[in-house]
C-alpha positions as CSV (number, residue, x, y, z in Angstrom):
1,M,0.1,-0.1,0.0
2,K,1.5,3.3,-0.9
3,T,1.9,5.8,1.8
4,I,1.7,9.4,1.6
5,Y,4.1,11.8,2.9
6,I,2.7,15.1,4.1
7,F,4.9,17.9,4.7
8,F,4.7,21.5,3.8
9,A,5.9,24.9,4.8
10,I,3.7,27.8,6.0
11,S,4.2,31.4,4.7
12,I,2.4,34.1,6.1
13,S,2.8,37.6,5.1
14,A,4.5,39.4,8.1
15,A,2.3,41.6,10.3
16,L,3.5,45.0,11.5
17,L,3.9,45.4,15.2
18,T,1.9,48.5,15.0
19,S,-1.5,48.5,14.0
20,C,-4.5,51.1,13.8
21,A,-6.5,50.9,17.1
22,S,-9.7,50.9,15.1
23,D,-8.8,47.6,13.4
24,N,-10.4,44.7,15.2
25,G,-7.4,42.5,16.7
26,K,-6.8,38.7,16.4
27,N,-8.2,36.3,18.6
28,T,-6.4,33.0,17.7
29,T,-7.2,29.6,19.5
30,V,-4.6,27.1,18.5
31,L,-5.4,23.4,19.2
32,V,-2.3,21.2,19.4
33,D,-2.5,17.4,19.0
34,I,-0.2,15.7,21.6
35,S,-1.8,12.3,21.3
36,Q,0.3,9.0,20.5
37,S,-0.5,9.3,17.0
38,I,1.7,12.3,16.5
39,K,5.2,11.6,16.1
40,S,7.5,13.8,18.1
41,E,9.1,15.4,15.2
42,V,5.8,16.5,13.8
43,L,5.2,18.0,17.2
44,D,8.3,19.8,17.2
45,W,7.3,21.4,14.0
46,Y,3.7,22.2,15.1
47,L,5.6,24.6,18.0
48,Q,8.0,25.8,15.4
49,T,5.2,27.0,13.2
50,I,3.3,28.5,16.3
51,E,6.3,30.8,17.1
52,S,7.1,31.5,13.5
53,D,4.1,31.9,11.5
54,I,1.4,32.8,14.0
55,C,2.7,34.3,17.3
56,A,5.6,36.2,15.4
57,N,3.1,37.8,13.3
58,L,0.6,39.1,16.2
59,T,0.2,42.6,16.9
60,Q,-0.2,44.4,20.2
61,F,-4.2,44.1,19.9
62,D,-4.2,40.5,19.4
63,K,-4.5,37.5,21.6
64,V,-3.6,33.8,21.2
65,K,-4.7,30.9,23.4
66,V,-3.2,27.4,22.9
67,L,-5.1,24.3,24.1
68,L,-4.3,20.8,23.9
69,I,-6.0,17.8,22.0
70,D,-6.1,14.2,23.3
71,G,-8.6,11.8,24.9
72,A,-9.6,14.5,27.6
73,S,-9.6,17.6,25.4
74,Q,-12.6,18.6,26.8
75,T,-13.3,16.9,30.2
76,A,-9.7,17.7,31.2
77,S,-8.9,20.8,29.2
78,K,-5.7,22.2,29.6
79,V,-4.6,25.8,28.4
80,L,-1.0,25.7,27.5
81,L,-0.6,29.3,26.9
82,D,-2.9,32.4,27.1
83,L,-1.4,35.6,25.7
84,D,-3.1,38.9,25.5
85,L,-0.5,41.0,23.7
86,F,-1.8,44.3,25.0
87,D,-1.1,43.5,28.5
88,H,2.1,42.9,27.7
89,K,3.1,45.9,25.2
90,N,5.8,47.3,27.5
91,E,7.9,44.3,26.8
92,W,9.0,45.9,23.4
93,D,8.2,49.7,24.0
94,V,12.0,50.6,23.4
95,M,13.4,53.8,21.6
96,G,16.5,54.1,19.4
97,L,18.4,57.0,18.3
98,N,16.0,57.2,15.1
99,A,12.9,55.8,13.7
100,N,14.9,53.0,11.8
101,E,16.9,52.0,14.9
102,T,13.5,51.8,16.9
103,D,11.8,49.9,14.6
104,K,14.8,47.2,14.7
105,L,14.9,47.5,18.5
106,K,10.9,47.0,18.9
107,K,11.0,43.9,16.5
108,A,14.0,42.4,18.2
109,A,12.5,43.0,21.4
110,F,9.2,41.4,20.3
111,A,10.9,38.5,19.0
112,K,12.6,37.9,22.3
113,F,9.5,38.2,24.4
114,I,7.6,35.7,22.0
115,H,10.8,33.2,22.0
116,S,10.3,33.2,25.9
117,K,6.7,32.3,25.5
118,M,7.5,29.6,23.2
119,L,9.7,28.1,26.0
120,E,7.1,28.4,28.3
121,L,4.7,26.4,25.9
122,K,7.2,23.8,25.2
123,A,7.7,23.1,28.7
124,A,4.0,23.0,29.4
125,I,3.7,20.5,26.3
126,V,6.2,18.2,27.7
127,E,4.6,18.3,31.2
128,A,1.3,17.5,29.8
129,K,2.6,14.5,27.8
130,I,3.9,13.2,31.0
131,H,0.9,13.6,33.3
132,R,-1.6,12.7,30.6
133,Q,-0.3,9.5,29.2
134,E,-3.5,7.8,30.1
135,V,-5.5,9.7,27.6
136,G,-2.9,10.0,25.0
137,N,-4.1,6.9,23.3
138,T,-7.3,8.6,22.0
139,T,-8.1,11.8,20.1
140,D,-11.1,13.9,20.8
141,I,-11.1,16.7,18.2
142,F,-14.6,17.6,18.9
143,G,-14.2,18.1,22.3
144,A,-11.2,20.8,21.7
145,L,-13.4,22.4,19.3
146,E,-16.2,22.8,22.0
147,V,-13.5,24.5,24.3
148,A,-12.2,26.6,21.3
149,T,-15.3,27.9,20.4
150,N,-16.3,29.0,23.7
151,N,-13.5,31.3,23.6
152,Y,-15.1,33.6,21.0
153,D,-15.0,37.2,21.6
154,G,-17.0,39.3,19.6
155,D,-14.6,42.4,19.6
156,F,-12.2,40.5,17.5
157,N,-11.6,38.5,14.4
158,N,-11.9,35.1,15.8
159,R,-10.1,31.9,14.3
160,I,-9.0,28.6,15.1
161,V,-5.8,26.9,14.0
162,I,-5.9,23.0,14.4
163,M,-2.7,21.0,14.3
164,S,-3.6,17.6,14.0
165,D,-3.6,14.5,11.7
166,M,-7.3,14.9,12.3
167,E,-8.1,11.4,12.8
168,Q,-10.9,11.8,15.7
169,Y,-10.9,8.6,17.9
170,A,-13.0,8.8,20.8
171,D,-16.5,7.7,21.8
172,K,-18.5,9.8,19.4
173,C,-16.7,8.8,16.4
174,K,-13.8,6.3,15.6
175,M,-11.9,6.9,12.4
176,N,-10.1,4.3,10.6
177,P,-8.9,3.2,7.3
178,Q,-11.8,1.1,7.0
179,G,-14.5,3.8,7.5
180,N,-15.5,6.7,5.1
181,S,-16.7,10.3,5.2
182,S,-20.3,9.7,4.8
183,E,-20.6,7.1,7.6
184,W,-18.4,9.7,9.8
185,L,-20.9,12.6,9.0
186,S,-23.9,10.4,9.7
187,Q,-22.3,9.6,13.2
188,T,-21.6,13.3,14.0
189,A,-24.5,15.1,12.4
190,D,-26.0,16.4,15.7
191,I,-23.0,17.9,17.0
192,K,-23.1,21.5,17.3
193,F,-21.0,24.2,18.4
194,N,-21.5,28.1,19.7
195,N,-20.8,30.6,17.2
196,I,-18.6,28.1,14.8
197,N,-19.9,30.0,11.8
198,K,-18.4,33.3,13.0
199,F,-14.9,31.5,13.2
200,S,-12.4,31.4,10.4
201,I,-10.6,27.6,10.6
202,A,-7.4,26.6,9.1
203,I,-6.0,23.0,9.9
204,V,-2.6,22.1,9.5
205,T,-1.4,18.3,9.5
206,G,2.2,18.3,8.9
207,E,4.0,14.7,8.0
208,Q,1.8,11.9,8.4
209,M,4.0,9.1,7.8
210,G,1.7,6.2,8.1
211,M,-1.6,7.6,6.5
212,T,-2.3,6.1,2.9
213,K,-3.4,8.8,0.4
214,A,-6.9,7.3,0.3
215,Y,-7.3,7.4,4.2
216,Y,-6.0,11.1,4.2
217,N,-8.4,12.2,1.3
218,E,-11.3,10.5,3.1
219,I,-10.6,12.4,6.5
220,R,-9.9,15.8,4.7
221,G,-13.2,15.3,2.6
222,Y,-15.1,14.6,6.1
223,W,-13.9,17.7,7.8
224,T,-14.2,20.0,4.8
225,E,-17.9,18.8,4.6
226,F,-18.4,19.0,8.4
227,F,-17.3,22.3,8.6
228,N,-19.1,23.6,5.5
229,K,-22.3,22.3,7.1
230,K,-21.6,24.3,10.1
231,G,-21.5,27.3,8.2
232,V,-17.7,28.1,8.2
233,K,-17.2,30.4,5.4
234,N,-13.1,30.9,5.8
235,F,-11.7,27.5,6.0
236,S,-8.5,25.6,4.8
237,Y,-6.8,22.4,5.0
238,Q,-3.1,22.5,4.6
239,G,-1.6,19.1,3.4
240,A,0.4,17.5,0.3
241,D,-1.5,19.7,-2.2
242,A,-1.2,23.1,-0.4
243,S,2.1,25.3,0.3
244,Q,0.9,28.0,2.4
245,L,-1.5,28.8,5.0
246,R,-4.1,31.3,3.5
247,Q,-2.4,34.8,4.2
248,S,-5.8,36.3,4.7
249,F,-6.3,34.1,7.8
250,L,-3.9,35.8,9.7
251,A,-4.4,39.2,8.3
252,N,-6.2,42.4,10.1
253,N,-9.5,42.4,8.0
């Protein structure tokens, strides 16, 4: 059986560290899969992506929260990072001898601040994997989405980034290569989330060494149809046939 190798680089246009106060800030919730099906190198790549392509492009008017996905995504939900940039704006409020130097110093200070938060995030994930091993053999993406959609803030542009192989495996639905998207859609037709149609949603899978192309496409087809039925207008699913997270997804619009 042919195995599909899925890996891609995310490229997002850099956001300025200064933004008009009249713009709605971004309220981004990141769901990170730490279940046993995610290889350590893929998890490392997820963390690199959070730092370089999500957090590095935030502005002082943005918020980001990182939650985990495993077998207890909802019943034992855990916040790995909760960051309101406006509360920390003094961290990069530095002045240089001129405008160019000030700009460079601000960007350097901001990057240093973000990197320190990423170290905290990495430590939180290491601890979570150690203390949540008993729920690491299942994957409750629906439970994580329930928590994420409750993070909706009407004063912000709300978006969810899901970093996972997207193989739901919990009581509500257990995906496997013998299943199909129609069967899974029937099993999950009654699932509802608050304000789901007010979120932009991006899925990034990373490299999935053991997943066949047919199974990958079945899973992708399922989630595409699932979110379409929930009224999600801005949706992207990153895999072998995509090379960048939509530039509009993290833009202030």
